[in-house]
C-alpha positions in Angstrom: -0.1 0.1 -0.1 1.3 3.3 -0.8 0.2 7.1 0.3 -1.5 7.3 -3.2 -3.6 4.1 -2.6 -4.5 5.5 0.9 -5.7 8.8 -0.6 -7.7 7.2 -3.2 -9.4 5.0 -0.5 -9.8 8.1 1.6 -11.5 10.0 -1.3 -13.8 7.1 -2.1 -14.8 6.1 1.5 -15.0 9.5 3.3 -18.7 10.4 3.8 -20.0 6.9 2.9 -22.7 4.9 4.9 -21.6 1.8 6.8 -24.7 0.2 8.4 -26.5 3.6 8.8 -23.4 5.4 10.3 -21.5 8.0 8.2 -17.8 7.2 7.8 -15.4 10.1 8.3 -11.7 9.8 7.6 -8.7 12.2 8.0 -5.1 11.6 8.3 -3.3 10.7 11.5 -0.2 12.4 12.9 3.1 11.3 11.4 5.2 9.2 13.8 8.9 8.4 13.1 9.4 4.7 13.5 13.1 3.6 13.9 14.3 1.1 11.4 15.5 -1.1 14.4 13.8 -1.3 17.9 15.8 0.1 20.7 15.7 -3.1 22.6 14.3 -6.4 21.9 14.1 -8.9 25.0 15.7 -12.2 24.2 12.5 -14.0 24.8 10.6 -11.7 22.4 13.4 -12.1 19.9 12.5 -15.8 18.9 8.8 -14.9 18.8 9.2 -12.2 16.4 11.5 -13.9 13.8 9.7 -15.2 10.7 9.6 -18.8 9.7 12.2 -20.1 7.6 11.8 -20.0 3.7 9.3 -23.1 2.8 9.7 -22.7 -0.8 5.9 -22.4 -1.1 3.9 -19.3 -2.4 3.6 -16.5 0.1 6.2 -18.7 2.2 3.0 -20.8 3.3 4.0 -23.2 6.3 3.0 -26.8 5.8 1.6 -28.2 9.2 
């Protein structure tokens, strides 16, 4: 997704009805996200690692 995609979605959806509720959209405040987290605890490090490449489409993992 790019900003152009988000702008197009906002323009098309802003003011639309969703189950009789009017949808309002606006931009949030920009937040700087560092490329690397400041600190990752060792117990979390193994939980956030992606699975090894499976060779299947979208890296699907067989059971």
